[in-house]
N, C-alpha and C positions, 0 to 999 in steps of 0.2 A: 395491602395488610392483610393479613390473615386471619380470619374469624376466630375467637378463642375455642376451645373445645370444652366440652361438657365439665371435665374434672376441674380445667383453671376456671371457668366460670362459678362452678359450685364452691370453689375454696374462695373466690373473691366473695361471693355470698356470704359466706359463715363468716369472713374477716368483717364485713359491713355489719352484720347482725352482733357480733362479738361487741363492735364499737358501740351500738346502739344501747344495747344492755348493761353497759358499764353507767350510761348516763352522763359523759363527763363533757360531752359536746353542747356547743349554743344550739339555741332553738334552729338557726339559719343551717349551721351545721347539719343537724340531725335531719332536717327537711331534704337537704340534698343528699346525703346518706341512703334516706329514706327511698327517695327517688330511683338513684343508682340502684338500690337494691331491687326494686320493682322490675327496672329495666333488665337486669342481669336473671332474676326469676323468669320472666317470661322469654330471655334467650333460652334458658336451660329446658324451659316447658317446649320450647319450638323443637329443640335437638331431641327431645326424648320422642315426642311425638313423631318426628321425621323417622328417626331409628327403628320405632313400633312398626313402620309402615314398610320397612325393607325386612324385617324379621320373617324367616321362612322355616317350617317344621319339617325335619326329614322324617319321613315315615315308610313303614313297610305294608304292602299289601298281602293278600292271605296267600298268595303264589311267592312270597318273599320278594318280589321285585319293589325296589326303593323309587319314591315319589317325593316330590316337594307340595307342601301344602302352605298358605299364608296363614301366619299366626295372629289369632284374633284374641287380643288380651281380655277384652270385654267377656267373651265367651268363656274363657277360663275362668274368670273370676266369678262369673256366675254359676259355673259349675261348681267351684270350689265352696261357693256360699250353700248351695243346695246340700253338697256333701255334708258340711257343717251342720246344718238344720236336721239333718237325718241321722245324726249319731247322736 
């Protein structure tokens, strides 16, 4: 059985959230949907985490040679936060 991809999992999670927000479900149905939603959320998070580890950035050095460097989301976010604070 093929694992669901991120988009399919996210769509499924959105549908569960809509159902829960309507408030039409019985308590046991609500609990079951909530538990399923948590499982799908964890799956989405794992997919994103795995994908983040695979991303590389293509860069050029001063001589014009290209090389790849592992993308560090946390470092990028920290740099963006510092830039925002300085403006």
